[in-house]
C-alpha positions, 0 to 999 in steps of 0.5 A: 332214949337210945337204940342199939343196932347190931350188924351181922358180920358177913361170912365168906362161904367156904367154897369162895376163893380168897385172893392171896397176894403172890410173893414178889422176888427181885433179881438184879446184877451188875449194879455198881455205880461207875461214877461214885467216888472210890467206886464203892457204891451201887447204882443210885437208881437201885439205892432208891428201890424200896427193898421191903416190897420184895419177899426175897432179893436175889443179887447176881453179883458185881454189886460194887466195882470194888465191893469188899475193898473196905469194911465200910462198903459191906456195912453200906450194902448191909443197910440196903440189902440186909445181907444176913437175911434168909431172904437175901441171896448173893451170888458173887461176881468178879468185882466182888472178889477179884481185887487184891486177895480174893479169899480174904474178900470172900471171908469178909463178905461171908462175915456179913452174909453168914452164908457160904459162897455156894449153898442150897436153901429151901422155902415155900416149895422152891429149892435154891442153889446159890453158886460161885462161878468165880472160884478160880478168882479165889483159889489156886492149884489143888485148893481150887480143884477141891472147892470146884469138886465140893460145889459140884457135889452140892449140885449133884446132891441137891438134884438127886434128892429134890422131890417135892419142890415146884421149882429149882432156882439156880442163882449165879453170876456168869453166863455159863450156858454158852453150849446151848444159847448161840446168841448168849455173847450178845448179852453176856459180859463174859462167858465163864468156861471154867466154873465147875471143874479143873478138868478142861473136858468137863463143861457146864453142858456135860457136867452140870446140865445133865443133873438139871435135865433130870430134875426137869424130867421129874416135873420140877421147873429149873430156872438158872439166873446170871447177873453178868449181862447187859454190856454189849448188844442186848440188855438181857437174855432168855433162853429155854432148852429143848428139855424145858430148862430156862436160862435168864440173864440181866445186868445194869450198865447205864450208870456208865452213861449217867443213866442216859438210855437209848430206846431199846437199851434200857436197864432191866431187872427181873421181877418174879411173882410166886403163887405158893398155893398154885405152885406157879412162878412167873417173871417179867424183865422190868425196866429199872426206871419203872421200879419204885 
């Protein structure tokens, strides 16, 4: 004799909300390991992060001390960050392109990323602008001016046409918003004043920012990131303009001191939580030592 027991599956009412885990994005910059042999490695603490836990990884530049000096270095970085993935975005820093022949290095990096050094991208209600704030380290004379103009027109075009996105995320390396945040020298490793035009009268404040303000005024939150921070008094920077635009900067430096951290001087990264359905994006400056 035997019996059969049937259990009716629980049905969730249509009006009951279903929790969806928010997407997680990781932003980090200035991550080179200062004491690795040949300085072609990233900070060992970053090496240990499980990158698969993040839906996107945003690199704010200065990845290795001499990032493109050898093809092997790019192979190593690709094994960690999956450089050609649409979910990995890399804004080039000075240490990524400065040494020897800048253009040659940019082309090698592009071979691995399959992306230009400045471009736009859209995913899940967010528009991205990945910028090269170090074009003056790559090009010279007329070619530099042409590239800066081209990047400017990209910014202008994106800002003129963006309409349905909840956010515009601008990923760069250098702190360029010195005209707004008078305290930025406390956290910026270097202020970049010649990033977008060969005309010295054209600054970030009067050339680029007005386009961001127009986007912000249309109800699309603008957030600009820089990965070249943390060297001086402060480890990170956060500033919001009167128009509502956010400027966020972060960077790692404690590998210089063999990871010894003074209280209040701990290295940080930024973790974003993106609720796609609610169109919200929140962030925290998280201590690197707390990241698994």
